[in-house]
N, C-alpha and C positions, 0 to 999 in steps of 0.2 A: 430547498429554502423555505417553502411553505410549512414544512414540518417543524423547522427551527422556530419560525414565528409563532406557530401554534403552541409549542412547548413553553416558550417565554410567556405567552399570554395565559396559559393554564397555570403556570407557576405564580403569576401575579394574582390571578383570581383566588388560587389556593391560599395565598398569603392573606388576602383580605378576609377570607372566611375564618382563618385561624387566629388572627391578630387582634381580635376585638378587646381582649383584656388589657392591652397596652394603653397607657394614657395618651390622649390625643396629640400632645405636643412632642412626644418622643420621636426622634428621627424626622422631625417636621422640616418643611421648607418655608422660610419666612422672607417676606418681601418688604423692603423699606420704601414707602411712598413719601416723596417730598411734595407736600400738597401745593405749594406755590408754583410748581413746575410740572405737575402731572397732567391736568386737564382743566381748561378754562371753559365753563359752561355759559357764562354771561357776557363774554366779549370784552372784558376790561383789561385783558392782557395778563391776568393773574389767575393761577389755578385755584380751584375751590372744591368744596365738599361734594356739590352736585356733579362736578366733573369727575371726581373719583368714583362716585356711585355709577356714573355712566360707563366707566371703564373697568368696573369690578369683574365682568365676565372675562376680560383679558387676563386679569390676575389669576382667576380660577383656571383659565385655559393653559397657563404656563406651569401648572402643577403646584401652586402655592397652598400651604396649610393656612396661612394667615398673613396679615400685613400690619406693620406698625407705621403710624402716621407721625411725621415730624410735627412739632407743636401747632395746634389749630386754635389755641386759646387766645383770648383778647390780649392785644399787645400793641405798643407803639411802633413795633417792628425795627427798633434800633439794631437788633441782632436777629431779625426775621423770625420772631416767635419764641426765641430763647430768652426773651425779656418779657415776662408775663405780668400783665396788670390786673388780670382777674382770672383765677383758675376755674371759675364756674361758668364762664361765658365763652362763646365762640367768637373769634375775630370776625367782624362784620364783612370784610372783603372775602372771607372764606365761606360765609353763610350764617346759618342759625343753628340753634340746638335741635330744632325740628329737622333741618337738613341732615344733621348728624344722625339723628334717630332713623331717618330713612336710609342713610348709608349703612348703618348697623343692621337694619332689618334686611336690606338687600344682600349684604355680606353673609348673614346667617342663612338666608334662603339659599345661597349658593354653596353653603358649607364652608365659608371662610371665617376665620377669627379676626378680630380687630383689636389692636393694642394702641394705647395712647402714649405719647411721649411726655413723661412726667419730669418736670424740671424743678428739683427740690433745693438746689444749692442757693439760688438767688431769685429775686423777683425783678420786675421793672421798678425804676425809681418813681414811676407814676402809679404804682399799686397803692391802694388805700392804706395798707399796713404801713408802708414806708412814709407816706405823707403824715400819718398820725404819729409815727415814731419820731419824725422830725420835731413835731410839736410836743413830744413827751406825753401823749395821751395814752393812758393805760387801757388795755394791757399791752400796748404796742411799743412802749418806751424801749424795751430791750429785745425787740424782735430781730434786730440787726446788730452788727458788730460795730460799736462806736468807740471813739477814743479821742482824748483831748489833744493828742500829739505831744511834741516836745519843743522846748525853746532852746535854740542853739546859742553859741557864745556871743552872737551878734544881736541876740534878743528877738530873733525871727522865729515864728512858729513853723515847725517842720512836721512831716508825717511821722508817725510813731516809730517806724523802723524802715528797713530796706526791702520789704516784701514787694515783689513785682507782679503785675497783672499778667494773666495769660495772653492778653491782647496788647502787651508792651506797656512800659512806663510804670509808675507807682501803683500799687494795689490800694492806695488810700486816696480818698477824695474829700476835700473840705466842703462842709455845708454851712453856709453863712447863717441860716436861720437857727439851726441847733447849736452852732458854734463848736462843732466837733467834726472829726474825720470819720467817714464810714469805709468799711472794707468792701472792695469789689475785686474778686479774683478774675473777673472777665471785664466787660466794658464798664465805663463810669456810670452808665444808666442801668447797671445790673448789680445792685447792692446785695451782699451776701446775708442770708438769714443766719440767725444765731441759734444753732441746734443745742446749745447748752441751756437754752430756755425751754422747759417742758411744755410751755404753752405753744411754742412754735411746732414742736413735735406733734402735739395733739391737733393743731390746726391743719397740718399737712396730712395727717391720717384722715381727717374729715374730708379732704379733697379726694383722696383715693376712694373712700367709701361712697362719696357722691357719684363718681363715675362708674364704680361697680354697680351701683343702683341703676344706672342708665343702661347697663347690659354689656359693658366692655369686657373683653376676655383676658385682660392683663395690661401690663405697663412696661414700657422701655424707660429705664431711669437714667437720666442724663448726668454726666459730669460728677460721678460719685466721689472720686478722690479728694475733691475740694470742699466737701461738706463741713468738715470740722477743721479748726485750726488748734494749735496747741493752746491749752488753757493759760490765761493771763496769770502772772505771778501775784503775790499778795498786795503789790502796789498797783495792780491793774495794767502792767506793762507786758509787752511781747518782745522776745529776743530777735535780733537780726538773724537772717539766714546766711550760711557760708557763701562766699563768692565763688562762682564757677570760672576759673581762669581760662577755660576754653571758650568762654562767651564774654569777651571783654566789654562789649557795648552795654553800658548801664541801663539803657532804655529797653533792651530786649528781655523777654520773659525768661530766657535761659540764663540770665546773668547771675541769678542766685540758685543755690541748690535747695529745693523745696522740702526741707526736712520738717518744717513746722506748719506748713500750709497744705500739705497733701498726705493722704494715706494714714491719717490718725486712726488709732484702734477703735474709737467710737463709731467710725463709719460702718464697720462690719456689723456691729450691734444694731445699728439703725436698719440695715437691710434685713437682718433676722426678724426685727419687729414688723417690718412691712410684709415679709413672707407670712408671719403668724396672722397678720390682719387678713390677708387673702385666703389663707387656709381656714380661718374661723368663719369668714364670709361664706365659703362653700358649705361648711357644716351647718350654718344657720339657715342659708337660703337654698341649698341644694345646687343642682346643675353641675357643670364640669369644672375642672381645675382652672383657676385663674393664675396666670404665670407672670413671673418677673423676668425681664431681660435687663441686664445692667451694663452700662457703659463705663469702662474704667481703663484708661491708659495707665497701666501700672505694672509692677513686676509680676512675673508668673506666679510666684508664691502668694502674693496678695490676691491675685485673681482666684486662686484656688480657695482662699478664705471666703470669697463671696458665695461659693457653693454651700457653705455651712461650716460648722466647727466640730462636727462629729456628734454633737448633742442637739444643736438647733439647725434647722434648714435655712438656707439663704435663697439666692437667685437660682431658678432652674436653668437660665441661660446667661451666665456671666460672659459677655461678649469676648471672644477669642480674637484679639487683634495682632496675634503673633505674625500672621502673614503680612499684615500692613506695616508693622513696625520693624520687623527683622529681615524681610525679604524684599528684593528689588530685581531690576532687570539683569544685574550681574550675579545674582545668587546661583549657586551650583545645586545640583540634584542632592548632594549631601546636606546642604543648608536646608533645603526643603524637608528632607528626611528628619533632620534634627528638630525642626519646628514641630513636625507631626508627633515625633516620639516624645518630646518634652511635655506636650500637653497630655497625651494619653497616659504617660507613665506617672505624672504627678497628680492626675485627676483622682479625687476620692472615689471610693467604691460606691456603686448604686447611683451614680449621676450620669449625665449624658454630655458628650463632647459637642462642641459647635465650632463652625468655621466661618469667618467673616472676611470677604475679599475687599470690600470697599464700603464707603458711606458718603454722606454729604460733606464731611469735613476733610476728605482726602481726594487726591487726584484720581481720575478714573483708572480702573484696572488696566485697560488697554493702553493708557498713556504711561502708567508706571512700569508695566512689564513688556510693552510692545504689542501693537495690534495683532501681530501674527501669533501671539500666545493667548489670545482671548479665549479660544475654546479649551486650550490646555488648562487654564486656570479654572474655568467653569467645570471641567471634568474633575479636577482635583476636589473642589468644594462639594460637588454632588456625589462623589463616590467614596469619600472618607466616612468613618463611623460618626453617627450623631446628626445634629441639626446643621442645616446650611442657611446662611443669611445672605440675601442678594439685594443690592441697592438698585432701585429702578433704572433700567437702561443697560446694566451690565450684561444682561442676557442678549443684548443686541451688539455688544462690543462697542458701545459709544465711547468716544474719546473726549478729552478736555476741549472746550471751546475757547478760542482766544477772546479775552475780554480786555479792551483797552483801559488805560488809566481813567479816561473820561467816563467810561461806562461802568467802572467798578463801584460796587455798593457794599461789598462785604466789609464790615468794620475792621477785620484783621488786615485787609489790604489798605483801607483808607487811613489807617494809623501809620502807614509806611510812607513811601514817596514814589514818584514816577519811575525811578530807576530800580526799585527793589520790590514793588508791590506784588508782582506776579508770584514770587516765591511764598508770599503770605496768603494770597487770595484763595478763597474757596468757591468763588463764583464760577470758574470754569467747569466744575462738576455739578453745578446746580441749574444749568440751563434747561429750557423747556424740553419735555419728552418728545421724541420723534415718532409720530404715529403714521404719517403718510406723506405724499408729495404735494399736498395742497398747501395753501397759504399757511405760513407759520407751522408747517409740518403737521397740520391738523390739531395743534394744541389750542389755538385761539383764532378768532376772527378779527382781533384787534389790529389796528395799524401799528401799534408798538407794544411789544411784550416786556414784562418786567426785567428780564435779561434777554439779550439777543438769542435768537434761534441759531443753531449751527449752520454754517454756510453749506455743508454737504448733506442737508436733510433729505434732499430729493434722491440721493444715492444710498442713504442708510436710514431706513425706517421700518416699522413693524410690517406695514402692508407689503413692501417690496421683499422683505426677508421671508415672509410667508409664501410669496409667489415663486421664489427661487427654488430650484431643485435642492441646492445646498446653501445653507446660511448659518450664521451664528445662532439665530433663533431656532432653526430646525435642529441643530445639535443640542441646544438646551432642552428642547421638547423631548428629544430622545433620552436625555439624561434623567429628566424627572420621571420618566416611565421606568427606566432601568433601575433607579434607586428603590423602586417599590419591591424589587425581588428580595426574597428572604436572605440571600447572601449579602446584600447591602444593608438590609434592615437589622439583621441579627448576627451576621457573620463576623468572624475575626478578621484582622488585617495582618498581613505579613509583608514587611517592607524590605526592598533590596535597592541598592544603588550600584549601577554598573556603568562606568565610563561616562559619567555625567547624565545618566538616564535614571529617572526614578521609576521603579517598577514595584507594584504591590498586588497581592492576591486578596480578594474578598471571597470568603467561602463560609457558608453555614453547613454544619455537619448534615450529610444526607442530601444536600442540594448541589447544583452545578456551581463550579468555581468561575469567577471572573478575574481576568488579568487586566490591570490598568498600566499603560506604558506612557510615560511623560518624558519626552526628550528635551532637556533644557539646553542642549548644545546647538551650536550653529552648524554642526556637521551631522550627517546621517550615521547611524550605528547599526551594525548587524548583531543581533542578540540571540543567544540560545536560551529561550525562556524555559525550555524543558530542564536545563541544568539548574535553573533557579528554583523551579517548582516541579520536582520529578514526577509527580502523579498526574500532571495535566495530560491531555490528549496530544497525539501527534499533530493534529490539525486544530486550529482555533478559528473561530468565526468573528469577523469584525462586526461589533454591535453599533458603534458609532465612533467618529474620530473628527479631528480638526478639518475645517472646510478645505484647507489647501492640500490635504493628503491625497495621494494618488490611489489609495485604497477606497473602495466603495463599501457601503453597508452590506453585510452578508457575504463579503468576500471570504474565501477560505485562505488561511496562511499557515505556513509551517511553524510549529512551535520551536523547533531547533534552529530556525534560520529566519527570524523575523527582522525586517528592516524598519528600524525606528527613524522616521524622517525628522529632519531638524525642526525644532519648535512645534512639533506635532504631538497631540495627545490622542491616545487610542484606548478604547474599551473593547476587550476581547472576551469571548466566552468559550469554555472548554466543555464539549459534550462527550 
């Protein structure tokens, strides 16, 4: 067994010696930090920048290439930072620009990259631009999408059309002072910017340049599909969208089919311009590549366009939400294989795949797929080709936390009612990080935290999982080491599906092959892995597997008679 460990170690060292020509972000591991919930340094119950700085060694220790921070900019917090009132200032409860500079300095000292969450679709209604737009002060008069509305047969003024907000109800809000409606595709306090105004485009490029000057390594760009709406007709009017008969409640965001308010072709052009800005910045100032990560819940074909159009480059990492949107606890191994294949096959040449399991807008992975599949899903993301993106806490197998109607603060939930709020709420996945078994799980010394800490924090936290012989975190630590091997960094993937078990081989020519076995079934399965991959050895070695597995690391197993335990993931190596 010592020989096997030594071979794996030498292979990893060899890779690092030979891979220096590859750009730093390719095959990277990226971590999403939700600042409000990660670490509170000053005891006010709210996470902050100094808290993140304090915990950066943990982020480094779990194998991350870099971290992107959900918005830290000045905000009234109507949507917890996604309603920005000043793109150039830090929200005071998170700290100061000096605090951010110290965070950045510490991250770079540790070899970590830092990305900011750029929110271009809308501002807060408290932003200076919007306040001046209300008063028609130039050049801000047309910084937002304004409309007179229409007069119905009863002489009553109504919104311009039937467009629905993503947070429910009409996407138009009347402003008494300006005497017009403004468009908001999210909350009423989040007016949409008008990207058909070149001055808006220039102003937002200035924001990007400012933060590049501060030393950030790139941006995660929020809510891209909503940036442009169809252009108004010659009379300044916008058409109604078709009604979705499968969503009969006129208040719900799904009531209309968003053919005029999402995925307009100009959106891709804007991303290409931002990529050009980042590339030009590197040419002018030197240093390493600054990257774009783009958030877009859209069709697979549209996501491919965010990579580029064959002539111009786009986002290096257009977030792949296929696992989130198309897979669930009832999905089969074939469903998983289809999702993997669809991205890899449609992906343009000379770009890198990426895999996102969860984020702050979705239920926790362990809650969506079942706690028993925590390791299986992490194994999947860490052993597929390309970049892996992990939301803070998924490495621990954290589950959704029950939040009562009275404690709910997410606007999506609050726009609902006590009987239905939980299906809309994002609060359960945003609760404080679970560090240890002390007060508030080590997140804060406050008597009350901004969201309640999970009841089970004393049984599930970083400290405890590091002390246990086997834990989700220990499996994750194995995985981030395994993925450094050339067969995962450079190797091809060969996917098979056998009796609801997903099996794939990762192998780089001239290197040892790895076999990944993910049993999505409730029953155990006996597999002949040798028949699937004839050139592998008679015996395989278990490198890591789900915590509930009866196999231990470094166990030898027969390749022609491997027992895939139910809901268990395994990584095997063939010597």
